[in-house]
N, C-alpha and C positions, 0 to 999 in steps of 0.2 A: 854813076857820078852823084850819088845822093848824099855823100858825107865827106867830101874833100874840102880842102881849105883854099882860099883865094886871097889875093892882096887887092884891096880896094884903092883905086887911084882916081884922082881928078883927071879926066881925059884931056882937058885943055892945058894943064900945067905939068902933068906927070907926077904931081905931088902925091905921096902916100897919105890916104885918108885914114885907113885902118890897116894895120899890119897883117891881121888874120881875120877873115870872115869865113864862117862855116857855110858851105853851099847847102842849103836846106830845101830840097825839092820833093822829098818823099812825104807821104801822108803822116807817118809816125814822127818825122822831124817837125812838121807843121803842128801836129797835135801837142807835142811836148814843149817846143819853143824854149823859153827861159823859165817856165813854171817850176817852182820849188828849187831853183838855183840860188844858192846863198849869196853869190857875188860873181861879177864878171870882170876878168882882167881888163885893164884900161885900153889895151890895144886890140881887143877882140870883139867880135859881134857875130850875129847870125844874118845871113842873106837868104831871105825867103824867095823862092822862085815859084811862080804860078804859070799856068798854061796860056793865059791871055790877060789883056788889060781889063780892069774893072774896079769898082769901088767896094762892092759887097764882100768879095772873097779876099780882099786885102785889108779889111777892117780887123783890128786886133782887140783883144780884151786884156785886162791886167789882173785878172783873178789869180790867186796863188803866186803872186809876185811879191818879193820882199824888198825891192828897191825900184827907184824911178829909172827910166831909160829914155834914150832918144829913139824916135822912130822916123825913118826917112823913106819916102815912097818914090819910086822911079817908074817911068813909063817903059815901053818896050825898047826904046833906043838908049836907055840909061840916063835920061834927063830927070833931074829931081823935080817932082811936081808938087811935093808938100813935105813938111817936116813938123814934128810936134814933140813936146816934152810930155811923157806919159807917166802918170803916178800910179803906184800900186793900188790894187783892189778897185779900179774904175771899170765900169762895164764895157765901154767901147771907145776906140779912137779910129776914125775913118779918114782916108785921104780926101782932100777937096777936089781932086781930079782923078780920073782912072789911072791905075798903076798896075804893073805886071810884077814888079819886085818891091820888096821892102826890107829895110835893114833895122835890126834892133841892136843897140849898143849903149855904152855909157853916155850920159848927157853931154859930155864934152864934145861929142861928135857934132852937135848942133852948131858949134863955133867954127867947124872946119868945112861945113857943107851948106850951100845956099840954094834956094829954089832957082832953077835955071841951069845949075851946074850939070855937066855930063860926067857920069862916073863909069869906070870900066872895072871889070873883075879879072885880074890877071892870075894865071895859075901860079901857085906858090912854088 
């Protein structure tokens, strides 16, 4: 299950937050991320999955990125614990609270997701 697609929804409202998120659990998917990608479709993103909650292993870098992104961090229950606007070529963005999942998508995601929201990942 390292490269399938999910639908990201707000668990409280059922509203679709992103139509397609790539389930990114493998080492290689984490390593590559969005590096060297020229653009990302508006309705897509990556959902990074880690084995436990933490801050260090959910910190991202923006080296080799050609565009700004939204980063949304979730705890093990899917609750949004932090969100940030990340600019290209910056060394690090870390969540303010421990997270187990994080989503990288277009900046417009920040308008649809709020700290405290609970998100769910439905199979496509």
